[in-house]
N, C-alpha and C positions, 0 to 999 in steps of 0.2 A: 582376299586373294586376288581379285581383279578390280582394283580400285579405279584404274583408268583403261578404257577400251577405245581403240581406234578402229573404225570401219571404213573401208574404201567404198565409194559410191559413184556410179556413173549413170544412174537412171535405168539401167537394164534390169530385166527380171532376175538375173543372177545376182546382181548387186542388191536388189530389193530383198531377196531371200537372206543375203548376208546381213543386211540391216535388221531384218526381223530376228535373226538369231542373236545378233549383238544386243538388241534391246531386251530380249528374253534373258540373256546372261546378266545384263546390267540390272534388270529388275530383281533377279535372284540375289545378287551381291550388293545391290544399292550403289552401283558403279557410276562413274561419270563417263559419258560417251562423247567422242569427237567423230563426226561424220566428215570425211575428207573427200572432196571432189577435186580431181586432178585434170586440168585442161591442158591441151597441147601447148607447148612453148610458143608455137607460131600463131596461136589463136589471139585474136584481138583482146587485149586486157581492158576491162572496164573498171571504172571506179567502184569501190565496194558497194555503195548504195545502188548502183546500176547492175552490178554482177548478178544480184538476186532476181533481176527481171529477165535475164537471158533464159531461153528454153533449155530444158534438160530432158533427154530421152526422146523417144519417138512420139509421145503424146503431146509434146509442145508446151506442157505446163511449165511456168517459170520456176527456176531453181529455188527461189525463196519460198514459194508456195509449197513445193514438194518437201523442202527441208523443215519448214514450220510444221507441216503435218507429221513428219517423222519425229520431230522434237516433242510434240504433244503426245504422240503415241508412247514414246520412251518414258516421259514423265509419268504418264498414266500407268505404265507397266512397273514403275518403281525405281527407275534410274534416278540417281541423285542430281544429275545435270546432263543435258544434251545440247551440244553446240555443233557448229559446222564451220569449215574453212574451205577456201578455194585455193589450190596450189597450181603452179604453172611449171610444166616441164615433163620430163620422162617419168611415168607413173611410179615405177619401182624406186628410182632414185629419190624422188620427192617424199614418198611414204617412208622409206628407210631413214632419211634425214629427220623427218618429223618424229618418228618413233624414238630415235636416239636423243633428239633434243628435248622432248617432253616426257620421256621415260614411261611409255605405255606398258601395261602389264599383259595385254592381250591385243592381237590384231585379228580382225575378222574380215575375210574377203570371199567373194563368190568365185565360182569356177564355171567356165563355159563348157567344160568337158570336151576339150579339143582332142582330136586323134593325135597319135605320136607325130605324124608327118606335119600336121598343121601347127602343133606346138613347137616343133623344131623351126618351122618357117616363120611363124608369127610371134613366137615366144609366149610365155605364160606368166602373167603377173603373179598368180597365186604360187606357182612353183618357185619363182625368183624370190618372193617374200619369205617362203618357208626356208630357203637357203640363206638369205641375207639378214633377216630381222633378228634382233638381239632378244626377242621375247617369243612366247608361244604364238603360233598362227593357227587360227581355226579357219579351215577352208570349207565353205558351205557348197555342196554339190547338188545339182539338179533339183527338181520339184519334190515336194514332200509326197512320198508314196505311202509310207506307213511309219509308225513310230519305231519300228525295229529294222536294223540293217538286214540286207538280203542274206538268207541262209540262217537267220537267227531263230531259234525255237521260241515259242511263246514264253516258256519258263525263263529262258535266258533274257529275253526282252524285259520281263517283269523285274528281274534282278537288276538289270542295267538301269531301268527307270528308278527303281528304289534307291540304288546307289547315288544316282544323280540328285534325287530329292532329299537324301539324308546327307546334306553337306554341312551340317552343324549350324546352319542359319535358321532363324525363325521364318516360317512361311506364313504369309498373310492370307 
């Protein structure tokens, strides 16, 4: 069903939750995952072997270290392959181009939960991808609070979990 999954990653906690969700789905379906980091077009471009030494996120860890850890977690979770790429330019444009070129079955992105005013002023990568991507987009919102959506009764949450677990694939 989801043979190829693309996940946008910028090192933020929101993007980390998106990667976690993408790796969980990939483990369930034995999918290949591409983690895409999009840097600003005006940022200094480094050779590929040096790119992985550049810091990512607020903790200052090098991009290569972070992505290698994510790759190892994905493979341990059951993903068939986990790779990463660094793109340059406007985030939505570069991701949509990558989706179309490489024919991804699912895109996973985090959401910062912007208010309507901030979303209008700053734009929303997740909303733009939902509108422009030629495949399903999973938007991962906020921190995990519980396994059930707000307002969901325990019985409904159990049925939802059961439906997700009964996907026709063998579970390990």
